[in-house]
N, C-alpha and C positions, 0 to 999 in steps of 0.2 A: 376732093370734092374740100372744101373747106369748114373749119364751123363754121364762121361766118354766111359762107356762102346758104350751110345744112340750116342754121337757124332762119335764114330768111324761107327756107322749104318748107319749116316746119311751125309756120306761125299761122295762125293758129296751129295747134297739133290735131285738131279735129278735122281741120282739113288738108291733112296732109297730101301730098301727090304720091305721083305713081313712085317716083324714085325712091322716097321712104320706103317703101313694099318690097323695092330692088335691094335697098342695104338688107332688110329683114332676107328676103331668099338668099345671099349670099352664104347664112350663115350653113354650114354643110353635114350632113351628118357622117357622110367619109371621113370626113377629119376629125369629128368626137371621135370615133372608132378607131381613129389610127392612132391616136393623145394617148387611148385606153389601151392600146396593146402595146404603146410601150412601156404603159406609167403601171401594167397591172402586176402583182405578184405582194409577197408583205413587203411593205415599208417603215420599218421599227427600229433598226439596228442603224447603227452611226453610217456603214457601209451604203444599207440600202435607202437611207436618206439622202446620202451624198449625192446618189446615182440619181437618182429624183429626181433631188433642186437641178443639176447638172442639164438635165434633160429640158427642164423646165426654160432654166436661165437661159439656155439656145435657142429655143425654139421662138421666148421671146427676143433677140437678140438678132435673129433670122427677121423680125417685125419690123425693126428700127427702130426700140425704144432702148431707154438707154435700162442697163438694168445691174439692180446692186443684191449683193449678201448680205442678213444680217445674220449673226449667229444667236440664235436662240436659246437652244441648250445643247441639245448633241446632232443637233441639224439645224437650218439654216430656210430665213426665211426670206423669199425671192419676190423682189419690186421692182415693177420696170413700172416709167412715166418715157413719154416723150421727151428725145434728148437734150430739147434748148427750154423744156419748161421750167420757169423760177420753181425755188425751193417754197417761198412761201405761197404760192398758190390753192387757192377754195378747191378739194378734189373731191369725186365722189371716187371711195373705194369700190372694187370688185375684187371678192377674198372669198379664198377657198384654201383648205388642209388636202396636205396632200399623204401625209402618215397613214397606217395603219394600226388595228390590234395586231398581235401575235397568233398565229395561224393564220390569216385574213390575205385574200389579193386583192382583197379592197377596191373592187371594181366600182358599186355607185356607193361605197366608203370609201375614197373621194376620189377614186381615177376621175369618175364620171363628171363628179363636181369640180378637176384643175381642168380636164377637158374642154368644159364651157367653157373657164377664164381664156383658156391657152384660143378657144376660137374667140371670141367677145373682141378678143386682143385684135386680131388677124383683122377681123373685118373692124374695127375704130383706128386702127394705127394709118393708111393713108386722112383718115376726115381730124384726128383731133390731135391736131399738130402743137395748140398752144397747152398740151399736157394739163388737162382738164379730167381726165380719170388716171388713177393710177390702178394697178393690177398687183399684186399679193397673194400669193401661195403661202400659206403658214405652215410651219412645221409646231408635230408635238400637242395637233388635238385635245390627241387620245388622252393624251398626258397633261390634263388637268388645264389644258389649251396654253401652253405653258408659251408658243410663238404667238399669239394675237394677243394674246397679256401685255409681252414686255412691247411688242409691234403699237398697242393703242396706248400704252404709258409713256411712251415716250413722245408718241403724236401730240400728248396732254403737256405734257411738261416741258413741250414747245411752243405751248400754244400754237398747234398748228394747226386751221380752220378747219373743218369736214364737211361738207354736206350732210355725207352718211353713206354708210358702209352697205353694201348688197354682200350677203356673204352667203354662198352656196353649197351645198352638205346635205348628199344623197338627191339626185334628181331623174332620177331613171326606171325606181319598180314601180307598176302600175300594177294591177288587180281587179276582176271584173265581177267576179263571186259578192252578190250583196253579204251582208257580216264580214267581207274578208277585212274593212276597216277597222280599227278602232276610234271610238270615238269620244273626245273631251267635251264636257260641258259645259256651258257658263259658269261661273263661279264667281259671287256676288265680291263686287270689290276688291279682284283676283285677276277672273279671265273673260275677254268678253269675247264668243267666236261667231263665227257665220251661222246665218240661219235661218233654213235648216241648213245642218251639215252630211254631206255626204259619207252611206255607208259602204258605197267600194270605192275603190282606192285608184281610182281613175284620175285627180286630179292633183292639179299642184299645191301647196300651202306657205302663205311667206303671213310668219310672227313679225311681229315687232313691240315694243314698249309705247305707253303714251308719248314718250317724247318724240317717237317716231310715226304719230300717225299720218305726217305731211307726205313721209319718200313711203310709207307702205300706199297712202292713199295713190300716190304718182306709180307706181306697180300696178295695183289693179286696173286704173284708169287705164294705162296705157298698154299692158297686154289687151286687156280685152275689149278696145281698138284694135289693134292689129296681129293680134294672135287670138280669133276669134272662135276656134276651135280647143282652146284648154281650159278646160274648166279650172276655177280661183276657188278656193277657198280661205277666213284669214285668221287672225287670232290676235287679240292686242292686249298684253298682260301689265300688269299694275308695276310701276316701279320699274325696277332691275330686275323682275320676274323669278323676285325670293318666294314671295306666297306659291311659289309653283315653278320646283325644280326641272320639271320637265324640258321648261322652254328656255333654259341655258342651256343647254344640252351640245351646243357650239359653237362658233369662232365672234358670233355676235356680240354675246353675254360681255364680251371684254372691250366691247364699244359703249354698251351700256352704263357698264360702271365707270367708266370714269365719262361720263354724261355725253357721248356722241349717238346722233341718231345711226340706228341698225335694224337692217331685218332679214331675216333669214330667210331665205327658200329650201323649201325641203320636199321629197314624196311623203315624209315624216317620219322614214326608218323603221323602231321598234315596232309601233303602232300600226303597220303595216304589212312590210319584209319580213317572211321567215328567214333572213340570209344574213339577215343584221350581225355583225362581229361574227359570223361564218367563214366554216372553209366553201362556201356553194355562193358565197359575193360572188359569180362572175359573168363574165359579156353574157354570157348564154340566159342569162335570168334577168335582163335590164329590156328594157324598151326605148331604142334610143333616138325614134321617131317624137315619144314623148318626150325625151331631153332636149330633141332640137327646139319643138316650141314654146319649151323652157327659158332654153337659150335666147330664143328671137325673145323672147316677153321682155328680156332682161335688158338685150338690144333694144327695146323702144324705148323702157324706163330710162334706160340711159340717156338716150333724145330726146325725152322728153325732158329731161334733167338738165341736159345743155340748153337746150330754150328758155330755162325759166331759173336761173341759178345764181340770185341775190346771193351775195357772203354772207353766211351766219354775222351774225353780232358779235364782237368776242366779248367776254363777261366782264364789267366794270366791278371795281371795291365798292361798298359805300361812300357816304362823304363822311371825312376827319373830323374825329369832334375834336370844337373849338380848344386849341390848345394851349392849355395849363399853365400857373408855374409851379417848375420843378425843381427849386431851391428845398436845398436841404434831405433831398430824396439820395435815401441810401440802398446801396446793392451788394448785399452778400455774397458770395462766393464760397465754395470748398474747394480745398489746393489739394490739388494732388499730384503726386511721385506718376511722372507718365510711366517709370518704369514698372511700377509693380499696381500702380492704381491707388496705392492704398492714402486714407485721409490723412491731412497733415496741419492744416488749418481752417479756420473760417476769416476769410478776409471781408474788410468791412471797405468799401469806397462810398467817397461824395461823390453822388452821379456829377455834380456841377464843374468842382475840379480835376473831376479821374483821379484823384489821389486815394492809394489807400491812404485810412487813418489808425486803420489799425487793426490789428493781429489775434486771433486766438487760439492758442494752440490745441489740438488736440491727441487725445492718446494714444497707441498706437494698436488697441483695439476698438477706433472709432466705427460707428458700426451708421449711426443715421445721427437727422440735425431737420431743425425747423427754428421758425423765426415766431415769436408771441406775437400776434395782433399787427396789424395792418399798418401802423404810426411809424414816424420814425424811431422813437425813445421807444427801444424792443431789449429783448432780449433774448440772446440765442438760449436754446434746449438742443442738447446733444445726449446720443443714448452711447454708454461704449460697455462692454464686458469687463466685467471685474477683475482685476488682474489676478492670474492663475486657476479661474474657474472660468468651466463649460458654461455653466448657467445661471448666472447671475449679471444682472445688471444695472449700472449705477446713471442716473438721471441730471446730467448737469443742466444749470441754469446759467447763462456769464451775463453782466448787466453792460450794455453794447458801449452808448455814451456817459456812464455813469464810472465810479472807483476802480469798477471792475469787482462790485461787489457778485459773489458766487452762491449758489444754493446746489446742494447735493440730497440725492434719495435713491433707496438703494429699491431696487425689485428683486426677488428672489423668485431662482428657479427656471430663470425665463433666458434666453441667447437674444436681443432685440436686433429688428431688422430694419424696422421702419420708427419714423415719432411726425404726426401730423399735429396742428394746432387749428382749434375752430377759428372762423373768421374774426369773432369778436375777441380773440386772442385770452376767451375764459379758461380753455380748457386743453388742455394736450393729450394726445394718445400715443401709448409705445405698444408696439406688436413685437412680437416675439417668438420664439418657439420651446416650449418647453419638451424636453427629452424624453424623461420617463412620467407616467405613462404618456408616448408621442401626441404630442394639443399644441394647439395654437393659439396665445395666450394674448387677449387686448386688454391691456391697466390704463384705467381714466385717473389723471391725473390734476388737482389743481397748478394752473400754467406760473401765475405766481411763486405761490407758498413751495406745490409740486407735494402738498398734501393727496395719498390717493383720496378718489371721491368716486363712493359703492366697493364691489368686487369688481375682481380680474372678470372679463368676458372669455367663456374657454370654448374652443371649436377644437371636436377632436381630428385628426393627421395634421400634417403641414401644411397649411395654409398661407404661410410667409413666401412674401414676396412686395408687388405692389400696393397700397394704400393709400384712398383719398376719401376727403370727405364730403358730402353735402356741406351746399352753405349755412345750412342752421347746423349741422353736428352733428341732427339725427339719426345722421345715416351714413353707414363705410361699406366702402368696396373695400372687397380683398381680393386682389388677384394672382392666382396663383396656376402653373402649368396650364389646362386647358380652357379654366371657366375662370370666372369673374361673381364671387360669394355677395352678396346685398343684407346689411343685419341690422337691426336694432340698438344706436350705440347706447340707449338707455336703458331698455331691458336682455339687449344679449338675440333677442329673437332672429331667425332668420326669415328674411323679406321675399328671399329666391335667387336662383344662379342662373348663368347661359353660359354656355358652350360657347369658346371661341377658336382660332388655330394658333393658341400659342399667345396669351396678353401679355403687351409688356407694359407701359406705361400707360396707368388710367388717369385721364383727365376729366370735370363735372365744369360743363359748360350750361349754356344757353337754358341759365332761369331752371336749373335742377333740372329739366326734364330730358338733357340728352347727357350722355357719358361716351366718350372716344377711347379705343385703347390702340395703341400703334404695334404692330404685331412682330415676335421677337426676331423672328431671319430674318431680316432687312424686307422684305421684297416691297417693303412699301406700304401693303397695305394698313387702313386703316379700321376698323369696325366702329361705325355708331352706335351705342345700344340707349335704346329706348331703359326710362326708370319706372313708368308706371302701364304697364309694367318692365319688367325686367327683361328685354328682348331686344335678340339686333334687327336691328330697322333697318341698315344698309353696311356695304362696305365698302368705300372707296380707296378707290388707289391714286395714294402718291405718289413723290419722287422714292424712287426704290434704294434700298438702305436708310429707311427713315429711322430716324435718333429719338429728336421726342418732336412734345406736342404741345401746345399752346392755344386758348381760346379765347379772344377778344368778342366775348359778348356785346358790348356796344355796336358794334359790326356785325358782329354774325359772322366772324372767322374763326378759322383754325391754323392759326400760323404750324409750319412745322422745318424742322432740318434734316439733312439726312448727307449721308459721304460713309467711305471704305467703301468695305465688299459690298456687292450687294447679290445676293441670290442665295440658294440654300449651300449652306457650305463655304462660298465666298467665289463660288465655279463660273462666275457673272462678272464680266470685268469690272472694274473699281471705279464706282461712278463718282464724279466731281461734288465737291461740295454744294454744298446747295439751300437754298430756305424758300417757304414757296407759302403762298396762302390760299387757302384753299377755303370755299364758299358752304358755309358750316349744315347747312341745310343740304344742298345736294355736294356736295363734294365737288364741282367743279375748282379748275386751279384759277384764281384771280392772278397771280401773279405768282413769278418764278423766277430765280436770279441764282447765277455764279456766286460764290465767296470766293473774292480774288486775294488770296492767301499762298507763297509759296510754299509748298506741298507741309502745311502748318493743319494740320486735322482738327474738326470740330470736335469740340468731346460734349458730356451730356449736361442739361440744364438748359430751360426757355422761359424767359417769362414778359410778360408783357405789359408794360408800362398802365396806370391803370387808369389816366389822364390819355391814353392813348395817341402819346410822342413817341416813341422807340418801344423795339424789343432790343432785350439783350441773350447775346447768347455765348455758352463755352467757347471757348478754345486754348489748343494749348500755346498763344501767342498771348492770350489774356482774357480778358471781356473784351464781346464784341457790342457796339450800339450801332439799330441798322434801323432804316425811314422805313416805317413800315408801310407808307403805299408804294413807294419802290425795292425794298427789298438791299436796298443796296448801306455797303458798309458805313455810315458815317465817320465814327473813329471805331479806336481802338484803345482799352483802357486797359493800360499794360500791365501787365506780371511781369517773368524772370524765363526767363530761357529752360528751366529747368523744372517748370512748371505746369501745370494743365489747370485749368480754372475749369469747374461744372456750376453753371452756376441756382443758385439755392430759393431769393426770395429779393423782389425789389419794394420796401418801402417808400411811397409817395406821402410827401405833406402836402395838401391840397387844403384851399382855399376856403374849404366849406369844416375846416376843421374850428370847432367847437362851438360850430353852427347846428340849427334846429333841427332836427331829421325831419322833413317833409318843407320846410321851410324854401319856397323856391324863389320868394320874392327877397329874400334879405332882412325882410322886416320884423322878426320876431313871433311869427305865428305861424300856424298851417291852418289855412286857408282851403273851404269844398273846391277853390280854381287848382289849389295845388296837387290837392289828390287828384283830380282826374286829368292833372297834369303828369303826374306821375304812373297811373294806368296806362294813358296812352305811349308812355315811352316802353312802359315795363311789356305791351301788346308789339312794341316795335314802331307804333307810325309815328313817333318824334325822339327826336337823338336826346341821348341822355347831357348832350351839352345845356337842357333846357330845363334843369331844373336837378346840379348836380348834388345838392344839398340831399334829395330824394333817394341817391345810394348810403342811405345808411349804415352798410359793412364794407363799403368800397372794394365792391369787388365789378365794377366796372358797369353794373345791368342795376334797374329797380326790381326787385323781386318781391316776392308774398312779405318775407321778413320787413321791409322795405316798407312797406304801406303799413305794417300793422306799427311799425313804430311810430310811424308819420301820424294814422289815424288815434294814436294813445298822444301824441305833442296836441291834436287838435284839441282832440277833447278836454285832456287834462289842463292845457299852455304849454306852452317849451319851457325846458328848466331854465330855474335862472343860471 
């Protein structure tokens, strides 16, 4: 029976004919039992995983599918799809993990789920010739969902459309004694469950998130239509389920995390079964007839989805801001030795000509650098260890376009690690480590004179690492180890902290309401952190081996670069060098592109042109200028073969230089209409191109400080 014939048969599904019921009747308890007998036993060590994967692959192959094995960590994900199916087809994914915890034969968790997957594949094989369904047996769900995390990330990296994933995990244990089923209540703004939910464990649960409601409803409607004897309870969780971790304990969460719809079909595991992760999880403890009904309900759902399967829309980037004149834009990069990574100089390039116009030599003990302000006529500020001492810093300021005038100041008793300058270019912060006693020091200086401002701020212990400032410079963010600390830069008062998985780069974006931190081990994890209060809000998954990130506030895009060894300890294959654009709100990948460089690695550093015209990425060939929409390399601003460039900053001349802040019309005054227009831009209702004079801090957005500046000019008049 072809899919076309089947769709005719199923339209509308509530009037389905006897032939559909005959398809459901093909689901066999005998086959489920046979697969479980082959799979049962501990499946944890590489040889055990390999044996199980081989059985799964062999069975799928006998049904006529094209079978692939993709390495996860120590085991393989096993994937099957119709032999002649095109790779780019929108599909429904059926998934189940085949590994176990140590010491458990893992019949309910999850040999029976895999058995159901194999039985669904057998029944659908003569129907789905076009490859509209794919089957994936995941490895290492019990080890942080490693198999499905990598699989879902690969789907998103390749912008593969997916109708939804249906994940089976523990589908065979039932209990009928009142009270044997633990019940999860409704949790406002987190979890919405069936009302009332049963206290006996004789139902199957379906769990989705708010982006998976259509998929969840399809399961409920089709199952209740065709498998009337199977009780169903549902739960819908907010976002990616981080408000209630119990809703994320299987492979469906890997798809939530990358923006795909997914539902979990489960008997609720330890909320019902005393055999969860125990040696007693055996064939004698499961209800095979119940598992057959669950398998039939999923088959009915797949048939419904095949009947109404419009391809999901691919995300598109927001409109490009109006291009502006980039003449006299200046690009700064740290030139590093490719052998030891030491900073050799700061290279100054004219973006228009692509020529290096100046090179500022760095001391051997150079530690960090920053650029004063956003305008082209800037100073390079950099810190170094004082020669011969371990705990004294020199901060230097070099006039880039002038006669090379240089200022220096000594900061005693600290080893410098980071330098940052406020957006207005007035204040510089030097972050360092004091060795005795062990403390982190934040020194605040006038960026022009290098005179100290107030007393140093001191935190106990070693917090040096990444450092970032809010747009007004009033809040500093220190990232070290497994947490980020926020503090008031004026008083030194700690404002909160959040624990993460090894924070690396910290980026402040989206009107100071959000931080982003890349994860240090190269897995591609990007933490989205709300600032009011400081707390983890989402965890995105970008390309593996993410190096750096930058935010385009006007478009609400998060750009990331990736390349080099991926995964823990580099034990996953080397990823291609890539640039990706993610929606800064949802984390969905909008675009992704491989970097066509012949074995030339990307290097650290990524900046976004404030006019929205280009990205600049460091590499060991030079600096790459990248088109922000296509993510293709437009040109290479060259270096030498023996140098790697770490992009530091871009100073873009703006057509609003010298224009009154908030004067959208350029007529020398700020009107109420100008202020209202700025509010709309700040709320994302208008693009920045409607009032570039509203961006008084040159950070590609209209924030509170910009509005205050504009209101001041509206009341007092524009400065002469």
